[in-house]
C-alpha positions as CSV (number, residue, x, y, z in Angstrom):
1,M,53.6,-3.7,207.5
2,T,50.3,-5.2,206.2
3,S,47.9,-7.0,208.3
4,S,47.3,-10.7,207.6
5,P,43.9,-11.9,206.2
6,R,43.3,-13.7,209.5
7,A,43.8,-10.4,211.4
8,A,41.6,-8.6,209.0
9,D,38.9,-11.2,209.5
10,E,39.2,-11.0,213.3
11,S,38.8,-7.3,213.1
12,T,35.3,-7.7,211.6
13,R,34.1,-9.9,214.5
14,D,32.3,-8.6,217.6
15,P,33.8,-8.8,221.1
16,D,32.4,-12.3,221.6
17,G,34.2,-13.6,218.5
18,E,31.1,-13.9,216.3
19,E,30.5,-12.5,212.9
20,P,28.5,-9.3,213.1
21,L,24.9,-9.3,211.8
22,P,24.4,-7.8,208.4
23,P,22.3,-4.6,208.1
24,F,18.6,-4.6,208.9
25,G,17.5,-4.2,205.3
26,E,19.7,-6.9,204.0
27,M,18.5,-9.5,206.5
28,V,14.8,-8.7,205.8
29,A,15.3,-8.7,202.1
30,Q,17.1,-12.0,202.1
31,Q,14.2,-13.7,204.0
32,L,11.6,-12.3,201.6
33,G,13.6,-13.2,198.5
34,G,15.2,-9.8,198.1
35,W,13.5,-6.7,197.0
36,R,13.0,-8.4,193.6
37,G,11.2,-11.2,195.4
38,L,8.9,-8.7,197.1
39,V,8.0,-7.1,193.8
40,E,7.6,-10.3,192.0
41,S,5.3,-11.8,194.6
42,S,3.0,-8.7,194.4
43,I,2.8,-8.5,190.6
44,P,0.3,-11.5,190.0
45,V,-2.0,-10.2,192.7
46,L,-1.8,-6.6,191.3
47,V,-2.6,-8.0,187.8
48,F,-5.6,-9.9,189.1
49,V,-6.9,-6.8,190.9
50,V,-6.6,-4.5,187.9
51,V,-7.9,-6.9,185.3
52,N,-10.8,-7.9,187.4
53,I,-11.8,-4.3,187.9
54,V,-11.6,-3.3,184.2
55,W,-12.7,-6.6,182.8
56,E,-14.0,-9.7,184.6
57,L,-13.1,-12.8,186.6
58,N,-11.8,-15.3,184.0
59,P,-9.4,-12.9,182.2
60,A,-8.1,-11.8,185.6
61,L,-7.4,-15.4,186.6
62,I,-5.7,-16.2,183.3
63,A,-3.6,-13.0,183.4
64,S,-2.5,-13.5,187.0
65,I,-1.5,-17.2,186.5
66,G,0.2,-16.3,183.2
67,V,2.3,-13.5,184.9
68,A,3.3,-15.9,187.7
69,L,4.4,-18.5,185.2
70,V,6.4,-15.9,183.2
71,I,8.1,-14.7,186.4
72,G,9.1,-18.2,187.3
73,G,10.3,-18.9,183.8
74,I,12.5,-15.8,183.8
75,R,14.0,-16.8,187.1
76,L,14.7,-20.3,185.8
77,A,16.3,-18.9,182.6
78,Q,18.5,-16.6,184.7
79,K,19.5,-19.6,186.9
80,R,18.1,-17.8,189.9
81,P,16.4,-19.5,192.9
82,I,12.8,-20.2,192.0
83,R,11.6,-21.2,195.5
84,H,9.8,-17.9,196.1
85,A,8.3,-18.0,192.6
86,V,7.1,-21.6,193.1
87,N,5.5,-20.7,196.5
88,G,3.8,-17.7,194.9
89,L,2.6,-19.7,192.0
90,F,1.1,-22.3,194.3
91,G,-0.8,-19.7,196.2
92,I,-2.0,-17.9,193.1
93,G,-3.0,-21.3,191.5
94,L,-5.0,-22.4,194.5
95,G,-6.9,-19.1,194.8
96,A,-7.5,-19.1,191.1
97,L,-8.9,-22.7,191.2
98,I,-11.3,-21.8,194.0
99,A,-12.5,-18.6,192.3
100,W,-13.0,-20.4,189.0
101,R,-15.1,-23.2,190.7
102,T,-17.3,-20.7,192.6
103,G,-17.4,-18.0,190.0
104,E,-16.7,-15.4,192.7
105,A,-13.7,-13.1,192.3
106,R,-13.5,-12.6,196.1
107,D,-12.7,-16.3,196.6
108,F,-9.3,-15.8,194.9
109,Y,-8.2,-14.3,198.2
110,L,-9.8,-17.0,200.4
111,P,-6.7,-19.3,200.8
112,G,-4.6,-16.4,201.9
113,I,-7.2,-15.4,204.5
114,I,-7.4,-18.9,205.9
115,Q,-3.6,-19.3,205.9
116,S,-3.2,-16.0,207.8
117,Y,-5.7,-17.1,210.5
118,V,-3.8,-20.4,210.9
119,F,-0.5,-18.6,211.2
120,A,-1.9,-16.2,213.8
121,A,-3.3,-19.1,215.9
122,A,0.1,-20.9,215.7
123,L,1.8,-17.7,217.0
124,V,-0.6,-17.4,220.0
125,I,-0.2,-21.1,220.9
126,S,3.6,-21.0,220.7
127,A,3.6,-18.0,223.0
128,L,1.3,-19.7,225.5
129,V,3.5,-22.8,225.7
130,R,6.7,-20.7,225.9
131,Q,7.9,-21.8,222.6
132,P,7.6,-18.5,220.8
133,L,7.8,-18.9,217.0
134,V,9.5,-15.5,216.6
135,G,12.3,-16.8,218.9
136,W,12.7,-20.0,216.8
137,G,12.6,-17.9,213.7
138,W,15.4,-15.8,215.1
139,S,17.4,-18.9,215.8
140,V,17.0,-20.2,212.3
141,I,17.3,-17.0,210.4
142,M,19.6,-14.8,212.4
143,A,21.5,-17.0,214.9
144,G,22.7,-19.9,212.8
145,G,20.5,-22.4,214.6
146,R,21.6,-21.4,218.1
147,S,18.9,-21.1,220.7
148,E,20.7,-19.7,223.8
149,W,17.8,-17.2,224.1
150,R,15.8,-20.0,225.8
151,E,18.2,-19.8,228.8
152,D,17.9,-16.0,229.0
153,R,14.7,-14.9,230.9
154,R,14.8,-11.4,229.4
155,L,15.1,-12.7,225.8
156,M,12.5,-15.3,226.4
157,R,10.0,-12.6,227.6
158,T,11.0,-10.5,224.7
159,F,10.4,-13.2,222.1
160,I,7.0,-14.1,223.8
161,W,5.6,-10.5,223.6
162,L,7.0,-10.1,220.1
163,T,5.3,-13.3,219.1
164,V,2.0,-12.0,220.6
165,L,2.5,-8.7,218.7
166,W,2.9,-10.6,215.4
167,A,-0.3,-12.5,216.1
168,V,-2.3,-9.4,216.9
169,V,-1.1,-7.6,213.8
170,W,-1.9,-10.7,211.7
171,V,-5.4,-11.1,213.2
172,V,-6.2,-7.4,212.6
173,K,-5.0,-7.4,209.0
174,V,-6.7,-10.7,208.0
175,S,-9.9,-9.7,209.8
176,I,-10.1,-6.6,207.7
177,Q,-9.8,-8.8,204.6
178,A,-12.2,-11.4,205.9
179,W,-14.9,-8.7,206.5
180,L,-14.4,-7.4,203.0
181,W,-14.7,-11.0,201.7
182,Y,-17.9,-11.5,203.7
183,D,-19.3,-8.2,202.5
184,K,-18.5,-9.1,198.8
185,Q,-16.3,-6.1,198.3
186,D,-14.1,-7.7,195.6
187,D,-12.3,-4.6,194.5
188,L,-11.6,-3.3,198.0
189,L,-10.5,-6.7,199.1
190,G,-7.9,-6.7,196.3
191,V,-6.6,-3.3,197.4
192,A,-6.5,-4.5,201.0
193,R,-4.6,-7.6,200.0
194,L,-1.9,-5.4,198.5
195,V,-1.7,-2.8,201.2
196,L,-1.9,-5.3,204.1
197,G,0.4,-7.9,202.5
198,T,4.1,-7.3,202.5
199,P,4.3,-3.9,204.3
200,P,3.2,-5.1,207.8
201,Y,5.6,-8.1,207.5
202,V,8.5,-5.8,206.7
203,L,7.7,-3.5,209.6
204,L,7.3,-6.3,212.0
205,A,10.6,-7.9,210.9
206,L,12.5,-4.6,211.3
207,L,10.9,-4.0,214.7
208,T,11.9,-7.6,215.8
209,V,15.5,-7.2,214.8
210,A,15.7,-3.7,216.4
211,V,14.2,-4.9,219.7
212,V,16.3,-8.1,220.0
213,R,19.5,-6.2,219.1
214,R,18.8,-3.7,221.8
215,V,18.1,-6.4,224.4
216,T,21.2,-8.3,223.6
217,R,23.3,-5.1,223.5
218,D,22.0,-4.0,227.0
219,R,22.6,-7.5,228.4
220,P,25.4,-7.5,231.0
221,P,28.6,-9.3,230.0
222,V,29.0,-12.9,231.1
223,A,31.7,-13.3,233.8
224,V,34.6,-15.5,232.7
225,E,35.8,-17.9,235.4
226,R,39.6,-17.9,235.8
227,A,41.5,-21.1,236.6
């Protein structure tokens, strides 16, 4: 006797009747635009770094913007989502404009440095007012908009310290870049932008998922009242 589709669907649910979360790598990859999105977002910056080292500022700006436009065009031609490409192009374009106006290659990275400090400040403030951004991010990305964690003291504490951890990592990585910018270390700044860009984000995202899953798994079951 074969099982019905409904029974098969029920078998994939967890004891609470909810769909199980996808694997860690899949969830992280989806939020970053997939592994293709990770690679594509790094290519224009890598092109700028290499061309600026072997040549000079203006060719590096032209090459990085050109590569970003090509990537967006390929995605459009393949009828793939271009949101990540557009976001990346905006960041590349703004940095290129500032660097072109000042004539300093290091200023290509200035918008990213400022943006990272703003993000770190927002994380700290959200933790202080008990509205941790990591918790809200979990609600939107992983929990289908649900925010029951706000009623769970243990989860609330978990999301607060995770939010603080994100802020600390962000401050450290952007401060390294800011110092290199201040010291006019253009080439090292480009390398730091690549090394301290996506990898810390991926590690933090994986740690967040692992910690929250462990906390929710160890949480005692809710008693069901009988009529």
